[in-house]
N, C-alpha and C positions, 0 to 999 in steps of 0.2 A: 090519538097522540102518537103512537108508533108510526102510523102512516105518514103524519106530518114530518117527523124526523127523517124518515126514509126519503121523502121528497126533497128535503133540504140538502141531504147528502148528495143526491143526484144532481142538484143545481150547483153545488160547490165543486164537484169533481172537474168539470171543464175548466173552471176558473183556476183550480190548483194545477192542472196540467199545463195551462198556458204559462203560469208563473214559473213552473219547473223548466219548461222549454226555454223560456227567456233567460232564466238563471244559467242554464247550461251553455246557452249561446254566449252570454257575457263571459263566462269562465273560459270558453274556447278562445274568444278573442283575446282575453288576457294572457292565456297560454301562448298563443301565436305571437303576441307582442313581446312576451318575455323571451321566447326563442329567437325572434328577430333581433332583439336588443343584445342577447348574448352572442349571436353570430357577428353582429356589427362590432361588438367589443373585442371579439376574438380577432376579427380582421384588422381592427385598428391596433391591437396590441401585439399581433403576430410578428410584424417586421421589427418592432422594438425588442420583442423577446428574442428573435433570431439574431439581431444585431448584438444584443447583450451576450448571447451564447457564443457568438463568433469572437467578440472582443475578449470575453472571459477565456475562451480556448486559446487565443493568441497570447494573452497575458500569461496563462499557465504554461504554454509552450516556451515562451521566452524565459520564464523563471526557471523551468526545469532543464532547458537545453541551451538556447541561444545566449542567455546571460549567465549561465552557470560556469563558474571558474573551473569546475571539474573537467569541462570539455575544452579548455584552452589548448590551442595548437602548440605543442612542445616539440614535435618532430615532423619534418616534411621529407618523405622519401621520394627522390627523383631518379628515374631511370630513363635512358635514351639509347637508341641504337646508332647514334651519329656523333657529331663533334660538338654539339652545344654543351656548354657547361651548366651545372645546376644553377649557378647564379643567374645566368641568362634566362633559363627556363622560368625561374621564380619571378624574374622581372616581367617577362611576357605574361605570366599567369596572374600577376598583381596580387600575390598572397605573401604572407610572412608569418613567422612564429609570433605567438601572442594573440592572434585573432581567435575568435571562437570557432570551433569545428562546425557548428551548426549555423553560424551566422554567415558563412560563405556557401555559395551554391556551386556544386560540382559542374553543373551545366554551363554556368557563366564562366568559370575558370577554363573549361574546355573550349568555349567559344573564343575566349581571348587567345588561347594557344593556337587555335586553327586559323586565326587571322594573320599569323606569322608565315610568310611564304615558304620558309624552309621546313616547316612542320607539316607532315602529311596526315598524321592522325594523333589523337591524344585520348587518354583515359584518366579520369580523376575519380577518386573514391575516398571514403573515410574508414579508418580503423580505430574503433573506440579504445580508450577514451580520448586520445590526444594526438593522433597521427593522421596527416593528410598524405595520400599516396598519389603520385603523378607519374604516368608512363607516357613517353613520347616516342613516336616513330618519325624520323626525319626523311626528307626527300634527298635523294642521292643524285648529284649532278653527273650527267653522262657526256655533256658536250658544252663547249663555249659557243656563243653566238658571235659570229664575225659581222660587225656593223660598221662599215666605213663612215668615218666622221662622227661616230657616236661617242658618248661620254664614258661613263663607267662600264666596264665589261660585265656581261650577263651570262648566265649559264641556264641550261634546261635540264630537267630530269627526264626519265623515260616516258613520262606521260605528257610532256610538252609544257609543263609548268615552268614559268620563268623564275629563276633564283638570282639573288643579288651578288655583288662582288665577292662577298665572303665565301661563296660556294665555287668560285672560279679558281681552277688550278691550271698551272702551265702545261701539265701533262695531258690535259683533256683535248680530244680532237676538236677542231674548229668547224662549225657549220656555217657556210657562206650562202648568201643569196636569199635568206628568208624574207618574204615579202611583207610581213607585218611591220608597221611603223609605230613608233612611240611606245615600245614595249617597256614595261616596268616590272619589278619583282612582284609576284603574285598573279600576273597575267597568265593566260594560257595561249600559246601560239596557235593561230587559226590556219596558217598556211598548210594546205593538205600535203605538200611535198615534204614537210618536216616529218610527217609520219613515216615516209619512205626512208628518210635519213636515220631516224631512230630505229627502224627495222634493220637497216644495214648494220648499225652499231650493235644491236642485240645479237645478230648472227655472228658478226666478227668477234664478239666478246665471249662466245661459247668456248669452253675449254679446248675443244678439238681444233678451233680455228684461230684462237687468240695469238699464238706465237707466229703463225704464218701470215695473218692478215691484220697487222696492227695499223689502225686507221689514223692518219694525220689530219686530213681535211675531207670535207664533203661539200661540193659546190652544187647548189640548187639553182644556179642562175638561169639555166636553160630548162624550159618546160618539156623538151623532147628527151633529154637524157640527164643522168646524174653522174658527175665526175668525182670519183673517189681517189684521193691521194694517199698512198701507203707510206708508212714510216721508212720503208726500204727504198723509196724513191719512185716506184712504179705508179702509173696512173691507170685506173680502171674506169672504163666507160660503160654505164649500165642504162638500159631502158627501165621503165618503172614496173614492168611486169616480171614475174617469176624471179624475184630477187634472190630468194634462198637457193633455188636450183642453180642459178648462175654463180653465186658466190661459192657454193660447194664444189663447182667445177674449177674455180680459179686456182686453188692450190695444186690441182693435178696439172693444169697448164703450166704453171710456174716450175713444177718439178720436171716436166718433160723438157721445157726450154733449157733448164740448167743442165740436164743430162746430155743435151745436144750442143752445149757450149754456146747457146744463143743468149745474147744480152738484150732482152726485150724490155722496153720502157713503157709501152702502152698495150693494154689488153682491151680490145674492143668487143664488148659483150652486149651490144645494143640490138643484135638480131636474136632470133629464137634458137638458132643452132649455128654450127660452123663458125665458132668464135675465132677472132683474128688477134695475133700478137705481132707488134711492130717494134723494131729497134729504135733507139733515140735518133739515129741518123736518117730514118725513113722520111721521104718527102712525098707528099700527095702528088701523083702525076698531073692531076687537073691544075694544081697550083703551079707546077713547073712549066706548063704550056700556056699559062695565063688565062685559061678558060674559067 
């Protein structure tokens, strides 16, 4: 009897093992399906969840800041180093009191200001809870552009940026012969000779030179030389090289001429050395002989 039961157990063990293996396999497949289903659900719901979080974040930000009356702009502090009025700057900036401090973007305001030709730089910031701060650096005109037959007068700053009629002053020296056509406020002059003219003005405006060399005109019509007309009436002929060295010699030449009682009208500094001064009555011998 015992032997028969032992034999039956031996026959049932393989059958039980197969059933257990099959059950574990089914369970593994179910687990894999559950995991895949969960991953797919997460992938499908992730964007919606992210969108919801973003929308909720924006709504919270608007409620706390951009639509909060506590941050309404009640003061706008405007400073400039030039002649623009605060009203003009606010018009260019497209801001006003009553807007929300966080509803306006400082970078957008700065971009609007920098689109104005006369503005060289701008900084915009917030001072909580209700103040917008705007700082402007203006371009300074250093010369007028002489343009025969042109319409409104234009000016340029020290970097060659073109400024409009509001920047033109009668006391500014006139630069003639600029080769660029169709210039408008906001453009930058490309004529390389204008850089020489601006360099001449920079040198002559130095404290040690300003009184002696007040510039009235600079003529760039010739590519070989630059003709500078002084307020005192003399004409200075310059080649394009060694401008500073030559201009620093010019006051010395004028002083020597005055000490000798010479009334010189033209200073020819187109050579590297041995500069020549000529009186107004001087006539070129070649012209006198018809050659």
